[in-house]
N, C-alpha and C positions, 0 to 999 in steps of 0.2 A: 303800759298796756294793762287794762283792768282785768284781763282774763288770766294773767300770770299771778302765781301766789309766791309770796316771799319764801325763800328757802328755809328760813328759821321756823316757819309754821309747820306743825306736824301734819302728816297726812290724816285725813279723817278715816276712822275705822271703816273697813268694808262691811257692808251689811250682808250678813249671811242669808241666803235664800232658805226659807223653811223647807225641810225635806218633805216631799209629798208622800203621804201614807199610801201604801199599796192598796189598790182597789180590790176588794174581795170578789169572789165569784158572784155574779148577780143572783138575786133571789129567784128569778125564773129558771136559772140554770140549776139551782138547788131543787126546785120542784121537778125539773126534768130528771134529775138524778133519782129522786124518789120514785117517779113513774117507771123509770128504766129498771130500777132494782126489782120492782114487783113483776115487771114483764119478763125479765130474764130468769126469774125463779120458776117460771113455767117451762115445762119440758117440750112444748110443741115446736115444730120446725118454723112455723109462721112467726111465733113469738121471738125466736132466736134471730131470724132474718130481720124482723122489725127492730129488734134491739141493736143489731149491728149498725143499721142505718142511723138510729137515734143516737148511738154512742159517737159515731163519726161527726154528727152534727153538734153534739155537746163539746167535743174536743175543738172543733172549728170555732164555736162560739167563745170558748175559753181563750183560744188563741187571739181572737179579735179583742177581747178584754185586755189581754196582756199587751197587745200592740198599742192600745190607747193609753194604758197606764204605765208603761215601762219605757223610758227614754233609751235605756241601754239596748233593749231588744229592738226598738224602732231604728236604731242606728246599725243594727246587725251585729252588735257585740254579744248578744245573748244574755240570759239571766244567770246570776250566780245563785248558789245554794242559800245564801243569807236572804236575798230578796225573795226567793220562793218560800223560805221558811216563814218570813213575815207575812206573806200573802196567805199561806196556808193557815197560820194561826188566826188571822183575821176572818178567814172563810169558815173555819171549823164550827163556830156556833150556828152557821146557816145550814150545815149538813143535816138533812132530815133523818131522825132516828125514830123508829117505830117502837112503841112499848109492847110488852108481851101480849096483852089482850088483842091488840091490832094484828100482831104477827100470827097469833093463833086463829083469828077470824079469817085472815087471808089464806091460811094453810090449814084448813080443818082436817086434812088427811094426816097431819103430823100428830101422833098420839103420845109422844114423849119428847123431852128436850133434845135428844140425839137426832131424832128424825127431823125436827125443825131446824136444828143447826146444819144438818146435811143440806137441806133445801137452800138455806141462806148462803152457805159456802158455794154451792153449785151456781147460784145466781151471780155471786161476786166473781167467781172464776170466769163466767161467760162475759161479764162486763169488762173485767180486766183484759181478757183476751181480745175483745172487740176494740178496746182502746189501743192495745198493742198493734192490732191489725191496721188501724187507721194511721198510726204514726209510721208503721213499716211501709205502707203504701205511699205516704207523703215523702218518705226518704228517697223514693225512686224518681221524684219529680226534679227537673233541672232548675231548682230555685234554691240554691244553697243559703242565701240570706234568711229565708223563712225558717230554716231548720231549727235554729236555737229557740224560736218562739214556739214551734210545733212541739219540740221536746219538752219545753217548760209546761206547755198546756197538757201534754200527756202525763207528765209527772204529777201535776196538780189533780187531774181527774182520777188517776189511779189511786193517789193518796186519799182522795175523798171517798172512793169506793171502799178502800180498806179500812179507813177510820169508821165509816158507817157500819161495816161488817163487825168490827171489834165492838162497837157500842151495842149493836143488836145481839151479839153473842153473849154479852154480859146480861142483857135482858133475858135471854133464853135460859141461861143457867142460874137465874135468880139472884145475881149479884151486881145490879146496876150501880153506876156512880151516883152520888148524891150531891146536893148543892144547887146553885143556880145554873141555868143553861150554860153560861160562860165558864163556870167552874167545872161542870161536867165535861165540856168540850176540851178544856185544858188537860183533864185527866185522861181522856181517850186519845188525844193527840200524843201525849207523853207515852202512853202504852204503845201506840203505833211506832213511835221513835225507838222504843226499847224492844219492839217486836215481841210483846208478851201481853198477858192480861194485867190489869191494874194490880198493884202490889197487894198480895194476899193478906199481909198483916194489917194494912190499912182497911181492907174490906171487912176484916173481922171486928173492927172497932169503928162504928160510924163517925165518931168524932175525929179519928185519925184520917178517914177518907175525906172529910170536909177540909181538914188542914191540907191534905195532898192536893185536892181539886182546887182549893183556894189559893194555891201558890201564884204569886204574881208571875206574869209571863216575862221573866227576866232573862238574864244571859244564859243561865243553865238550861232552861227549857229550849230557848232559841238555838243554843249550840247543839243540843240533842237532835232537834228537828233538822237543823242544817246538815249535821253529819249523816243522818239517815237519808236525806235527799241526795247528798253527795255520793254515798255508797250505792244507792239505787241507780243513779244516773251513770256512774262509772262502770257498773256492770253491763249496762246496755250500750253505751257509746261505741265500743269496738264493733258491735254488730249493726249499729245504726249508721253505717257509712254508705253513701250512694254506690250503687252497682253491686253492693254486697248484702242488701237487705230486701226483704219482701214482707208482705203481710203476714205470712206464716211465721217468720222469725220473731217479729214483734209480738205476735199473739202468744207464742210459746214461752218467751221470756217472761211476760207479764203473768201468764197463768201459773208458771212454776213458782215465781216469787210470792204471789198471793196465796197459793196452796201451802207453801211453807209457813207463811205467817199464820194462816188459819189453823194449821196443825199445832203450832206452838201455843197460840192463844187458847184453843180448846183444851189442850193438855194442862194448861195453867188453871183453867176454870173448872175442870172436872174434879169432883170431890170436895170442892170448897163448900162450906155450909151456907146455904141460902139464908137470907134474913128471916124468912118464914118457911117452915117445912112444907106448908100447903100452898106455896106461891103458884105452882103449876095449876092446881085445881081451881084456885081463885081466878085465874086468867082464862078459864074456859069460856068460849063464846056463848052468848045467850041463845036459847033455842029459837027465838023469834027471828 
């Protein structure tokens, strides 16, 4: 029988399926994050209400992306921290970061770095709270298989909000990362994983910062990001159980964590010598 193989013939090696690279957050979602940040930095009630609706839509859109790109989540097994770390690192270069002239033009009422930083932190806290409210409400729904995907989406969106905040606070205090967009994103994601500003010694020497930002996204960086995601998720999971969570709980947890991060980063950045003493004046919006 021709379809049988002689026992002495070795089995052909199995062909390994190439691992699918995680799909980053779509570019339109990055643009929505940029618009959302600007809106939530405004203090009006209308802006906040609109921001909550847009944030919920952004989390839902991210969840749909995860369902398309993650077979584990599609089967209801959920996302692991390593998978989310890979996705976040691929997404980071797409996170929109405003430079100081743009920030000052959008917030002409801010007369010094501290006032501008206050506005950025307030917007990030509102965004983080809105994301937490959306996942808290989702946890009340009787659809347990969707929860791992929803929690993963919430984790990614909150991380993007916080990484954006860290990057823009570096702009405000006159110590931005240098290098290519990809290198800068690695530096800011690493700062987010460490829950602090970019290493001060590296910022004092531009060549050292280039070396830091240019690190290959190898095991050390991935492990840092993975551990940060794990810690963040484990703090929330006990409260994200059906029948025990509501929108208020999710909002409070996220707001608290983002506020702590902002406080630590600002403490790191205060007092560091800016690359140019007149950086703030040079970023003044034009009179026209």
